[in-house]
C-alpha positions in Angstrom: 100.6 118.9 100.5 97.4 117.0 102.0 98.3 113.6 103.1 94.9 112.4 101.8 95.6 113.5 98.3 99.2 112.0 98.2 97.8 108.6 99.2 94.9 108.8 96.4 97.6 109.8 93.8 99.8 107.1 95.0 96.8 104.5 94.9 95.7 105.9 91.3 99.3 105.2 90.0 99.4 101.8 91.6 96.3 100.8 89.8 97.2 102.2 86.4 100.8 100.7 86.8 99.4 97.5 87.5 97.2 97.3 84.3 100.0 98.6 82.3 102.3 95.8 83.4 99.9 93.0 83.1 98.2 94.0 79.7 100.2 96.4 77.7 104.0 95.9 78.5 105.5 93.4 76.1 109.0 93.2 77.4 109.9 89.6 77.8 112.2 90.2 80.6 109.5 91.7 82.7 108.1 88.4 84.3 105.6 88.1 87.2 105.7 91.6 88.6 103.1 92.9 91.2 103.0 96.5 92.2 102.6 96.1 96.3 102.8 100.0 97.1 103.6 103.4 95.7 104.8 106.4 97.9 104.5 109.7 96.2 106.8 112.6 97.6 105.1 115.7 98.9 105.8 117.8 95.9 104.8 115.0 93.5 108.1 114.9 91.8 108.9 111.2 92.5 107.0 108.1 93.1 108.6 105.1 94.8 107.1 102.2 93.2 107.6 99.0 95.2 107.3 95.8 93.2 107.4 92.2 94.2 108.8 89.9 91.5 108.0 86.0 91.4 111.3 83.9 90.6 114.8 83.3 91.3 117.2 86.4 92.3 118.5 86.2 88.5 115.1 86.7 87.3 114.0 89.4 89.8 117.1 91.2 88.7 116.3 90.9 85.1 112.6 92.0 85.4 114.0 95.2 87.7 116.2 96.0 84.8 113.5 95.8 82.4 111.4 97.9 84.5 113.9 100.4 84.7 114.2 100.6 80.8 110.4 101.0 80.5 110.3 103.7 83.1 109.9 106.3 80.5 107.0 104.6 78.5 105.3 104.0 82.0 105.7 107.4 83.1 104.1 108.9 80.0 101.3 106.3 80.0 100.5 107.3 83.5 100.6 111.0 82.5 98.0 110.3 79.7 95.8 108.3 82.2 96.1 110.4 85.3 95.5 114.1 85.0 98.3 115.7 86.9 100.1 118.9 86.3 103.3 116.9 86.6 103.9 113.2 86.4 106.1 112.0 88.9 109.5 110.4 88.1 109.2 106.7 88.7 111.6 104.8 91.0 111.3 101.1 91.2 112.2 99.3 94.5 112.2 95.6 95.3 109.5 94.8 97.9 111.3 92.6 100.2 108.5 92.1 102.9 106.7 89.2 101.2 110.3 87.2 101.4 110.7 88.4 104.8 107.2 87.3 105.8 107.9 83.9 104.2 111.0 83.7 106.2 109.5 84.4 109.7 106.6 82.0 108.7 109.1 79.0 108.2 110.9 79.8 111.2 107.5 79.7 113.1 106.7 76.3 111.5 110.1 75.0 112.6 109.6 76.0 116.1 106.2 74.6 116.2 107.4 71.4 114.8 110.2 71.1 117.4 107.9 71.9 120.3 105.4 69.2 119.0 108.4 66.6 118.7 109.5 67.6 122.6 105.9 67.2 123.9 105.7 63.6 122.4 108.8 62.3 124.0 
């Protein structure tokens, strides 16, 4: 399938899911969840939804479980809002890139602080 169309479908799913998670999903387990990316397979059968969840490791686990439980509702709502012949199955994955970026940032700050101390000695 055309790569451009896959990207457009992924972006549409990302927008609709973000709105659904912010405004319409009432599950108390799902905390501060942000949809960071959606990758759709070439046959539109599956969409990997990468989410960033604010909170501790336990809160992330509980929120991810809540998302898995709400998958049917979310898929149905996406199917209503986006006109596709077949609505892709949603697979939620935790996006580790923000945590990884924060870790690299803290390491760079530590290196910068160490070099600053050495230059003043």
